[in-house]
N, C-alpha and C positions, 0 to 999 in steps of 0.2 A: 446394120452394117448394107453398103449397097455395093451388090457385086462382087463380095469376100470372096478371096482366095482361099480354097480349102485343101489341103494336102490330105488324100485319102491312101493310107497304106493298104496293099492287099487288094486293090480294086479292078482287077485283071478278071475278077468274077466273081460269082456267089454273093454275099451280103455287101461285099466291096463296090461290085460292080454296080447293084442296086442304090447302095447309098450316093455314086458318084453321078447316076443318072437322075436320081431324086432332087439333087443337089444342082444340075445342069437345068432341070425343068422349071425350078425355082429363082433362076437366075444369077446363081451363084457360078464360080469359076472352080470347077473341080479339077484337081491336080491329081493325075491317077499314078499308080505305082504298081509294079509288078516284078516278080523274081526273074523273068527272063525278057529280052528286046520285043518290043510289040510296037506298032505303029499308034503315038497318040498317047505312050505310056513311059514313065520314068522306070527303067531297068535298076534293080539292087536286090542283091543277096543279101538278104538280114542275118543269114548265119555267117557273114562276115563281120567281124567287130568293127571293121573301117567303113563298112557300107552306108550305116544310118547317116554318117558325117556327109557323106558325100551324095545320099540322095537329099537331105535337106538343103544343102547348096545348089544342087540342081533344081530342087523346087521353088528355093528362091529365085535364082536365074529365070526360071519359067514363069513366076508371077513378077518379073519387074522387080523385085528388090523386096517384096512385103508378102507376108502370108498371115492371115487372120485368124482360120482355124486349123488345127491338126486332128485327123479322125486316125486313132492307133487301130486299125482292123486287122492287120497282118497276122496271120497265124499259121502255125504247124501242129496237125493232130495226127500222131501217130502212135501207134500201140507199142507199150516198152516191157514185156514180159519179166516177170521177177527170175526166170530160168534160163535167161540169155548170160551171155558170160560176163564178168564183172566190167570188162572194159567196153563192151557193146552196149551194156545197161547205163553205164556213165555217159557215153556218147551219147544214147538217147535222151539221156536226162538234160543234159547240157545244151544239146541242140535245140531241143524244146523250149527250155528257159530262154536261150539266147533269143531266138526269133519272137517267142509269144511276149517276153517281160521285159528283158535286157534292152531290144533294140527299141522298143517303146519307151523305156526310160530315157534311153540317149535321145530321140526326138522330142520329148517332153522336155528335155534339159534344153534340147537347142531352141523349142519354140518359147520355153518362158523367159530364157535370156533374152531372146529376139526383142519380145514386147517389152521386158524391164528396160531394155537399152533406149528404145524408143519411147518409153513412157507411154504405151498405147494400152488398150484393152487387147484379149485374147481368149480363146476358147481351146479345149481340149475335150474331146469325146473319145472315150475308151471302151471298146467292144468286148467286155470279158466275157463271162459264162456264169449260168447257174454252179457250176462246177468250184467255182471259187468261194460258194458258200455250201454247198452239201456234198463237196467230192465228187468224185468219179470212180470209175470201175477199177479192178485191182491192176490193169495193165495200164492204166493213164494216172498215176502218182503224180509224174511231172506236168501234166497239163493242167491238173486240178491246183498244183501248187502254183503255177504261173499265172493264172488266172485270179487266185488270191490275192499273190502279189501284186497283180495289177491294180484290184481294188483299193488295197493300201496305199499304193502310189497315187491313185487318183483322190483319195480323201485326204492324203499328205497336202497334194498340191493345191486342191480346193481351200484346206484351210490355211495354208502358207501365204497365198497370192490373191486372196478375195479382195481385200482391201486396195490391191492395185489393177482391180478391173480383169484379173485374168482368173476364168472359172473353168471348171471342171465338173463333167458328167460321167456318168458308165452306164451302161446298158448290159444286162445279164440275159442271154437268151440262153434257152433250153436247146433242144434239137431242132435244127433249121435245116430245110430242104435243099441242103446242099450237097455236092459231091462228098465232101468232107464227111459230113453227119451221116451220109448213106451208107458210106464203108461201115462206121460204127454201129448203125440199126443193124445191118446185115451181120455183122460179128457178135450181136447179143440177142440173136433172135428173131430180126427183122419184125414184123406187124405186131407180135407179142409185147413188145416193150411199149407199145404205145396204150397198153393197159395201164402204166404208170401216170399217163396225161391226161387229167380229166376232160379237157376239153377234146380229146379223141383223136386228135391230131398233132403234127409237128408244124412249126412256125413256117411263113416264107419269108425268101430273104426281101420281099417288098415290106413286109410288117416291120421286121427288124430296121429298115433302111427307113421308114416313116418314123420311126423313133428317134433315129440317128438325125435326119434330116432337122426335126423339131429341135433336137438339143443344139444344134448348130446353129439355127437361125431364130428360134423363137422362144427358145426356155427362159424364163425371166432369172434375172441375176441371183434371185433368193433360192433359187434350185441348185447353184451350186454345191457341190457335194454330195448330190443324191445320187442313188442306184437305182435303176428301172429295170424291173423283173420283167421277162416276155416267155415265159416256160410253158403257158396251157395249164396254169396250178399245179405244176407238178413239184414244186418247190414253193410254198409259201412261207414268207418270212414274218 
């Protein structure tokens, strides 16, 4: 693809911002998204069920009618302790599932339909998590479930549409040096948690972004369906 248009969700900070910058550096046209209005960024609150459709249309308009790649990066990571009230626990579950999984599924659906209707190839890159395989803390059932669902979504898309040139890749980071992960590290004992990571440190956003840019622009078609781990050997499949 020459100067592909790439919608990167959750790209106002952290991993998403690093992905968008990496794509720009390679000559791609990154379309940025954030939850709140900001210059150069499409605003959409993905906790709203209608937001993914509005975001997709706004991205199409910004790209002149064609999007070549979707990067599902937007996420929510908040603790949801078992001792919360029933309604508070359920609200926490549903908010996380909606933002981390359902909105990604909606955008993936719009993307696949967009490419099928035009008879063109396309790519989806899913930023999942190590938690989708090995689980997470007792306060994060919802996060692990959402990321496990994203991996199943990714594999289904890869198997279903490869013959049409629609490819799907997934990345499963462990802890990454972002504000979101920093809060978790602090809640779980801080530096002591690093003992579980043979590399001895968490990943940087630029490391995850480098993998995402590769999947977006360089990964060969035969890699469709692949899941790329980036967790410092803290979980080896």
